[in-house]
N, C-alpha and C positions, 0 to 999 in steps of 0.2 A: 503495501501499499502506500502510495503518496505520504510527504512530510506532514503530519499533526494528525493523521489515522488516530483514530478514535473507538473504543469499543461499539460492536454498531448493532449488534443483536443479541439479547440478552441469553438465548441458546447456547452462544458461543461464550458468553461473558461468563460462566460459571467454570469452565475450562479454563478461562485466561484468568481469572480470579486466582483459580488452586494454582498455576504455574509461575503467577507471580508473588506467593509467598514466596517461594525460593528465589525468582532473581525478577526483575522491576526493568519491561522494556522499556525504554528512551522514546521519545520522538523529539525531541526538542534537540537540536544543535549537529544534527545527522539526518538526510533521507535514508538512513537503514533503519528496517525497524525489529533486524535480529539483535541488537546490542545492549547489553545492559550499566547500569548505574557506571559500576565498577570497571567495564571494558570503555567506558568514553577516552575520547581522546582527549577530552580538557572538562573542567569540574564542572558538576552538575549536582546541585539540592533537589532532594524529592521529599514534600512535604504531604502527608496522608492525610484523612479526617482529623484521627486519635491525636495528631501533633496539635493540628488548628484546635481540637477543640482545646485540648487543657491547657493551654492557654490563656484562657480565661478574657481573652479578645473580641471584641465584637464586629470586628470593621476588617480586613484583608491587609491594608496598611498596614495597622499595629500588629496583626498576626505575623507579617513576615519581618517586621523589626524587631521580636521578640527572639523568632529562631532565627535568621539570617545574620550572622556581627554584619558584614560587607553591606548592609540592607539599614539605608535610618529612615526616621520618618519626623522630621522636625515640628514642633508644633505651636508654630506663628498663632500671635493672637492680634488685634486691634490692625488688622490688613486684608482693609474690606475682601475681595471675595474670596483669596487665601484661607482667610478664616471658614469658607465653607467648604471649599476642594483644596485639602493640604495638599504637598508634592512632597514623592518620597523618594530616594536618589537611594544610587545603586556603587558602591565602590567609591565614594565621594564625589562623583561628576554631575553633572545636570539630571534632573526629573527627564530632559527628553532626549538623552541618552541610551535609556535603556527602552525596549522595544515589547510590546507585552504583545502576547498571540493568546487566543480561547481556543483550544479544541486545534491547535497550530496555525490559527488564521487571525491576520493584523486586527488589532483593535483600535479599533478609532481615539482619538486623542478627547480631550475638555477642549471644550472655545476660551477656559481661561486662559488669559495672561498671567503670567504672576509679578507685580510691579511692584512692588512696596521691598520694604530694603530684609528680606527676608531667602532662606536658603530655597536657590530654584529661580531666585531673582530671572525676570528676563525670559522665562521656560516656558512651554506649555506642556502639559503630561497628561497620560490615560489614569481617569478616576479609577482607580483599584474598587474604590469602597462604594461603584455601584453593580458591582456585580456582589451578588448573596452566598457567602459562607454558607446554606446549606444549596446551591446548586454546585459546588465545589467537589469533586473528585479526589485531586488531588494537583499538585502545583508543581512543576520542575521547572529552577531556576537555573537558567545557564550563566556562570561566570566568567565571561569570553565574550572578546567581540565576535560579530557574527552578520555585518555590515554585507558580506560575499555572498553568505545563504538566503538570510531574508531584508535585505535593503536596508534602508535610510532607518536610523535612532538607534540601531545595536550595538554601539560602543563602548558601553560599559558591560552589557549582556541581557539576556532574552528571559524575560518571564512568562511561564505558556501555563493556562490554567485550562486544565481539562476537567472536563463537565461530567457528574455524575450518569450514568447508564445502567444501572442496576433495577431488580424488582427491588420491591416494598418500599421504603422511606419513614418520615422519623416527623417527627413537631416538637418542637421546644417552646420555652418562653424561660427569658432572663430578665432578673431584676436587679442594680444596683446604684450606688449613689457612692459619693465623694466623702470622707468623713475624717476632715485633716485640718491639722493646723500648723497658719503658713511662718517658719523658718524666718525670722528676723523681719515681719511686717506685724507692726506695731500695732494694737487694737487700741482705738481712738475713743475716749470713755468723757468725754467734752474739751470743749473750748475756753478757755480763761486769754488773760492778756498780761503784755509786760509793756515797762516802754521802755525804747532802743536809746541809741547812745546820743539820737535827734532830742531828747525828747516827749516823741509821738507815742501813743498809744499802738502795741500791735498785736494781733491775735498771736496765741503761746498755747497751741495742742496738750492735750491732758493723755498720758498714753498708759497701758498697763498690761504688761505681757502679749504676748502674739492673737494675731486671728484666727478665730477658728471659723470653720465652713463648713456645714453639711447643704449639696448642692447635687448639681450636676444627675438627680434623678433620670436615669438612663431604662427605659422599657426595651425590648426587644421579644421579636413573637417569629419565627422562623419553619420554613416544614418544604417538606419534600415530599413526591411520590413518585414510581413507575412502575408500567407493566410492561408484559408482551401483548403487543399485539398480534394475535395466533403467534406463525413459527417465522411468520415473516421479518417482524419488526418491534422494536419499542419505541416508549416516551416516558421521559423523565421531566415532570414538571417542578419547580421551585419558587419559594418566596420567601420575602422577608420583611419586615416593615420596623422602625425602631422609632420611638420619641425620645430625643436627648437632649434633655436641658441645660442651658446654659451653666457655666459657673462663672466663678467668682473670684480672679483673683488680686485686685487692685486694691494699692493701699490706699489714705484718708490724701484728701484733696485741702492742701492748707494754705492756698491765696483766699485773698478777700473776693470776696463775690461781688458785693455791691458797693455801688457809689458812695462814698464817704457823705456826711452830714456837713455841709457847708466847704469847707475849705479842700480840695481833694486829694489833700499830699498830710492834713494836719486836721481835719475835720475827725467827727467822734465817728465812730464805727457804725454802723447801722444793725441795729437791734438786729436784724433776719440771721446776724453773722453765726448768733451762738445756737440757733432751732436749723441752722441750713444741715440736710443729710450728708457729708462728706466725702463720702464713700457713690462720688458722681462718675464714677466713670468702669465697665465692664473690663474689663480681662482676664480672658480664657477662651473654653472653648465655648463656640457656636449652639445657640438653641439652634436643635435639626430634628425635620420629618424627613425620615427614609421609608421611601418603597422599592424595593427591587423585586420583577418577576424574572424568571429563564426557563425555557423547553431547551430541550434536546430530544430529534429524533433521528431513528432508523430504520430501512425501509427497504428489503430486499428486489429486485426490482427481476432476479433474474439469481440462476447460481453465479453466473459471474459481474453484475453490475449489484451496484445498492442504491439506493439517492440517501440524502440527510441533510437536516436540515437544524439550524441551532438561533435562540435570537432573542432579545431580551426586550425588558421595559423598564423603565425607573423613575422617580420623582424626587426631588429632595428640594424643600423647605428649610432655608436658613434665615436665620436673625440675629447680628453680634452688633455690639455698640461701634463707635468711632470714640471722634475728642471733644468732650462736653466744652459749650460754650457759655460762659459766665452770663451773670447776668447783665455786667457793664462791657461785655467783649464786643466791640463794633462789628462783631458778624451778626449781632442778634438783635430783637426786636421787641424791646421789653414791654409792649403792648402784647403779645403774642404769647411771649415766656418772662415773666416778672424775675421768675426764679432761674433763667436762663435753662438751657435742653441742654439732652443726649442725642445727637441725631444716631439712627438705627440704621443699617446697612441689613434689607431683603432684599434676599435673591431667593430667584423660582428655574430650580435645574429639570430639565427633560431633555431624556438619555433613550434612545431605544438604538438596536442595531438588528441583523439580521443577517442571515447564510442560509447557502442553498448551494447543494454541488452533487454531485455523484462521481461513482468512484466504480474501477473493478478491473480484470484484467483480461485482456488480447492479447490472446498467445503468449508467448511469456513476458508480455507487458504489465505492471501493471502501472495504472494511470488516475490522476482524480481534477476533475473536473470542477473548477465553483466560482459565485461569486457572492460579496456579503458585502452591505449596507452597514455606516451605522453614522449616527447624527445625536449631538449634543446641542442644546441650544441654553445658555445661560442667561435667563433673564434680571435684570437689575431695579431693585425699587430702592427708595429712600424712605423713613419713615421719621416721626416727631422731630420733624426737621423744618427749614423754610429758607425763602432764596429774600436775602436780605435787600438786594435793590428793589423788590416788589413792596416793603415795605409792612403796612397792616395787611395791604391786602394780598400778601403772601398765603399758598398753600402749605400745607401742613403735612403733609405725605405726595410722592413723586412718583412717574416712572419715567427709569431713568433709561428705557430702551434696552437691547439686547445683544450678544455676544451667540453667531452659528455657526458652527463647523460637521460637514460634510465630508465625510467617504465613501465612494466607491473602487473596488476590486472585481478586477477577473483576473482568475488563477488557472494555469494550466500545468500539471508537472506530471511527467513520465519516466519509469524507474525500469530496466533489465542488467542483467548480470554479463556478460560476454567475455571469452576463451581468448587471450591476447597476447599466448602464449606466458604467459607469470606462473610461478608455481599456483594460483590460487586465480580464479574467474575475478573477472573487476566489477562490478557494483556502478553503472549509469546509470545516475538522475539528470534532466535537463529535463526545461521549463520555459514561461514565459508569465508576464504579467503586464494589466495594468490597471494605474491607480488616476481616480479623479478626486477631487480636492476643491473643496470650494467653503471660504472663509466670508460672514458676511455681520457688519457692524448698522446696527438697526437705530433707529433717533428715538429718542424719547419724547414724550411731551414738553410742549414748547417754556411754558416755568420751569424745569429742571436746569435747561442748559444756557436761558435769555439772562442778558442783563441789560436793567432799565438805565439810558440815560439821560444828564438830566439838559437842558439848553444849551450847554456848553457843549453838549456832548461828550464830556467825562459822567464814568459811572456814577447811579446814588451811592452804590456799596457795593458789595461784592457780590458776583450774577451766578447762579445756578444753585441746583440742589445742596446745604451747607451737607458736609462730610465729601459728599461724593456729585460732581455735576453728573448732567445726564448727557448721553451721547446729544450734538446737533447732528441736525444734515448735515453740514459739511462733514462730521467726521462720518458721514455714510460711506460702508464699504461693501463694496457684494466682485470678489476675484475669485477667477480660480484659477485651476492650472490642472496640468496633466503630466505620467510619464509609463515609459515603458521598459521593460526589464525584460531581462532576457538573463539566463543563468542555466548551471552544469556542475556537475559532481561527479567525483569520482572514488571509489575507496576499494580498497583488497590488502589483501592478507600477504604481504611476502616472502614469509617463512609464517613457521607456525608461532613465532615470539612476536615479530612484528606486523603490526598492521598503519596502513597509511592513506589520508585521504586530502583530494584536493579541490578547491571548492570556487568557484569565480561569477561575477555575477556583473552584468553590464545593465547602467541605464540610464534613461535621456529625459533629461524634466523640460516641460515647456518652457519655464520661465527662466531658469540660469545656467542653462547643460546638462551635459554628461557627466558619467563617473564610471571608473573600472574597477572592482574593489575581488582580492581573490586572500586566499586562504590556505595553509598548508598545515596538518596537525600528524601527527603520530604517537604512537604506542610501543612503547617495550617491553614484552615480558620478560624479568628477568626467572620466575620463578612462582610456582603458581600463587606463594602471597607475597609479591613485590614486581613491582608495575611503575615504570620510566611512561611521563607524557608530557606533552608541550604541542605549542604553537604558533604557528606568525602571521597576521594576516592584515590587510588595510581596511580601512572601513571610511565614511562619511557620513553627513550628518544633512540633510536641506533646511536650508531656512524656510521656518516652515511661515504660513501664509499670514497668519497675525503678525509674525515679526515684520513682515514685509508689509501687511499695512495697518498696523494697529494705530490707531487718535484715539484719544481722547485727554483731559485734567481733570487730577483728583488732587485729596488733599494727602501730604506725605510728611510725616513726622522726623524731622530731622535735625540729632543733636538737640531735643527738647524745644524745638520751634516747629511749627503746622507750613508749608506752604503750598500754593497749588503750583503744583508742578504738568506741562504739559507733555505728553509724549507725540511724536511727530514719525510717520513714515518717513525715508531717503529721502523718499521726492518730496518731500513736504517743502515748502518756500525759507520756513526757519532752520528745519534741519538741514536743508544746501546750503544757507550763510553760514552756518556753526559748522561744514566741514562734513557731514554725511556724505557718503557715496553708497553704489549697490553692494549689496549683499551677497555673499560667496556661500558656497559651502564647507565645511568644515570637514578637516582630513585627517586621519588616525591610522596611526601603526601600533598595532595591539601583541603583546606576546608575553606565552604563559608558559612557565615550566614546573614539573610537581611529578609527584608520587603517587602511587595508593600500598598500601599494604593490610596486607589480609591473614588474620590466623584465628582460625574456632569463631569468637565472641567476638574478637576485639580487631575492629576496622581503622586505620586513618590512611588522613591524603594531607596533604602539603603543595600548596600552588602558589607559586610567585607569577608575579604579574607589571609590567610594564605597559604605560597607554601613555602616545604621545599626540595630541591634537593641534593641528594646526590653523589660525582663524576661524576661534570661539566665536561665536554669538555673544554679544552681552550688550547689554545697554551699557551707554553712556556714564558719566556723572551727570548729575542733577547741575546743570551749568545755569549761572546768576549772576547779575550784575547790571548797572545800569546800558550797558551795551549790549545784552541780549536782551530787556527790558527791551530795548527800543527794535532790537530783531523781532521780538514777537509782538509788537506794535504793529511794525510795518507789515506785519504777515495777517494782521487782522486780530492777534489773540490776544484781546485786552483784558483779560480776568487773569492772566499766568503769569507770575513772576520765573517758574526756572522752566527748562525747557531740557530733554534729553532724546536718544536716536538710538537705534542699536547698531550695534559696529561689528565689523572680523576686529576684535580690537588687543588678541591678545594668543600666545599660544601654552598650553601646561604639556609638563610630565607628571603623571601618578603611577606611583610605584607602591607597592604592595603584597604582602603576603596574605593568604589562606591556610589557617589549619584545622580540621576537623578531623575528630577522633569520637568513636561508639563505642562499649562495650554491655553488655548482655550477663549479666550474675543473675544465676540460679540457685535459690534459702535454701532451697527443700519443702518443710515444712512451715519456712518464715515466707514464700513465695518468691518473686522475682526482682531482678534491679534492676533497670536499666540504664544507663548512665551517659551524658554526651559531654562535650567540649569545643567547642567553634570560634575560633579564634582571629581577627581579622587586624594587621595592622595597615594603616595606610597613608600614602604620604602626596599631595599636591603641590607643586610648585611651579606659579609664574616663571616658565623661559624666556620670554620676549615680548615688550610692547610695543606696539603698531606708536611711530612717532605722529603727537600732533600735527593734524591737517593746516595748509599754511592758513586756513581764514578762523580757523581758532585762534592761533597763535598771535595773527593780525589782531584783536582781542585784548593782547595783553599775558605776561608772563604768568599772571595766574592762574589763566585757562588752563586747564587739562582733561584730554578727554575719557581717560581715566585714571581713577583717586589710587592712591595705595589704602585707602579704609577698604574699596572694592578688589583690589589684589588681597589684603589679609583673610574679607572674608572667602574667598575660593580657596585659599592655602588653608586657612584655621575654624573656616566655618561649619567643620562635622568633625567628630572627633580622630582623631589621630589613632587612637584603636578600640577596640570592643570586644567584651571578652562573654561569649554565651554559655553557661554553665547550667546543667540540668541533670536529674535525677528520676524517674518513675519510680517508685515502687507499686506491686501488683499485690496484693492474698487476696485470695477468690474475689471476693464481691469489691472492696477497697481497692481503690486506686486511687496515690499520694501525688502529684507532681510537683516537685521544688525547683523553681527557677532562679538562677542570679543574675543578672546579667549587669556588665562592668562597661560605661562609660566612656571615653580616654576625653580628655582635656581637649576643651571649646574656647576660640574666642569671639565674641560679639562688637565687630573691630568698628572703631569711630572715628572720624575725621582726625580728631587728636589723638595722637599714638598716647599718650598719659591716659587719656580716658578709657584704652580699648579694657572692655571686660571679659575677663578669664574666667570659664567656668572650672572649678578641679571636675576633677575623674570624680566619678561616683558609681556605688554599687546597688544596684536596683533587685528590690527582691519580691519576687511573684510564688503567691502556693493556691493550686487547687487541689480541694478534694472532693470525688467523688463515689455513693454509693449503689450500686447494682441492684433495689429493690427487688425486682423481679427482672425475667429474662427480655423483659421490651418496656421496664420505667427505672428511669435513672436517677438519682438528686445527686448537686452538686452545690458545692462552697466555695468561696475561694475570696484571694485580696490579691490584688495589681498594686506595686509598692507596699507592701505589708510595711513598712517600716518610717515611712512616708517620709520620704526623704526630697529638697529640694533642692535645687543650686542655688548656690551663698547670692544673701539678698544686695540689692545691686544700691541700697542705699550703704550699705559698710562697705559692701566693695568698692564701689566710685564714687564716692561722697553725696552728701546728702540733698540733692537737688529738687527741684518739684515735684519733675518727672520722673526722678530716678522711685520718689516715695508712690506717688502712683503705680507706676506701674513694677511692683518691687524685682521681678523676674526677668531675666532673659528669654525670648520667643524663640535664642538658636537654643535652649537648652532640647539633648539628643530624646529626652524620657520627660519632655512636656512641667510641666508647671500648675499642676492640678495637687497631686499629692496622691495618699491613701486612696483607692477604691474597694470597695468590698459587694460582693456579689452572691445573689444564691440564682441556681439553676437547676430546671425539672426538663424531664426529655423523653419522651415517650418512640419507641423504634416498632416497627411493625412490615 
């Protein structure tokens, strides 16, 4: 069968399932379907249903972060749409450097472009959390470059999600919430006063201990059901619904909220200062409602061919806070909000996909013809806000417009084995693929983006919806492109001990040209217990349509100061005046070398890697100053203080090593114990910075295309190392899993190196205990972050500034900022 083949007929599934208990057949990283994970020439992790269940995690991204050491899932907060669809990274590279497949077919990406100062800034990524865990049979993670096999984006590796196809099903209900004490974030008990050196009475916060929180209540109901369709086919259905209430890890706001009575500097404090709720921000997880549906279907058309199909529908409603506008803020209209307001970003994400294919045998050839379609519609709204320039006539809710991404693929592949006079036959696979993409920005309602001008043509006040201006008609985009790919793969055992393979892929894009990539891999078996393996490959990542066409203006928080920052496509007059040029594809070289050791119940794999990427596509620095504002005004961008655009600014080298060990131990009357240790050491270095364009140099020496802060985020924004240790003890109906994960040091970079926030390494412990009450019914309880660990607080780490107190932890924390999560789960299988 072709790459990505999945078990299709339940009559055969039972036999294959029995065989998989001895050896697991891989489908990722090769078009052969007779290789096991241990026989692969490149490192592959396999996560099964049991692995996912015992993590206690509720989303695919969280599951993988818990189990895979080179996979990280940062927890951004107050980052606009990124709060609602957080990106994940593999091997410290960008989120869009990892290709995601479902049943071996390319999954469409999210329409969201991550724009704030978070991990993954400037990237679009597949939203893994639109895929319910109840639909998943297993997940295969290829930790090696694979662009020569699968095309663009597969620089860091490939995640292949295999859907359930067996008879029977299950239903489960999980509820959990955070019970935590916010380490280093003081609890406000009241507001007093003191007299400063100038003799003025000022506010003096009264605190006592740390703030305690019980929030983030999350209810997840999931189920799946599969059945035979006679002797010819099967269908498997799955659903998942989740309600996750928001978490809040903000500190109190010590600022004066109201104008003073009398003199604005020395007058009396407004009495409302002493009754105002100073926990006026929301810093933590967004409020989310998720619904996801999946199906997987197979049907024999004849003894030599079968029809298959799978598809999904997902919907997510999200709500998260922005930055509080105080009553005396110039962006407030006191007649509407006399006490100020916290604007909220509301999103509605609709995601659906459909794949349909036929595969079979013709003579000695196995072939697969398929088409698949995916669409992600990411709509923005703003609530509890206003358009300041409209004054008292401003609405308080806005439709900001939407982002839409669509992808359609047609793929054909075929394989056969030939005798070329070598010691063994040569497996040959070849094929072609056509991909069409479309990206849209749809305008919001007029009030969300408009600015009212006075008689002199000057803005009456800040225009657009506060916290996130809507997409204006001039920001609307409807761009498409297509590409055609041809690929071939050869694989053969040159001796009883040596396996080699070669893959090549040619792609031609309608918007930026062509790319040719290839990969050579080999595995040499020294003995029954020891084998060496390695690969070297070239790769590429095409600039996404979002990166080439996105335009918007939003409030961006930099070093404690909010600014209106515009992002412009490279063909926009403002971007070109600042030195923007046409984007090119990233190019990479990926090398992996390691070994596999197996002895009885002990397995060890060690794989070192080196990934170089030239012409990485990044967001430029937020460019500001009088000269920039003059350029923006000339381009008609009246409400924008800063500008940025995408550019091929840097080259990087990423080096690391993955170590994975497992050991199964029988304890006789005390049950069995499964031990595992997975370690990742990773280092990224920016090896080259593109010179400033002349247009930018002409504005002055202070203007840089890509700052030291952004370089530091690339080099230090994800953990240098990560250890995943786990022990699962089983005794009769009782199963207990203890996991300890060490997240290495991370730096949240500032424009001032003296203010870099260094997050020290921390161990996070998770515990899951389940009991099988009956053959079908299971109960479980557990805790994630059992010992309630937090990153060090920003107040004591880098100084007690206003916003360091309000946002007491860094969003770059690899393990989150929410503390201990306690849950219970009941599941019934049939």
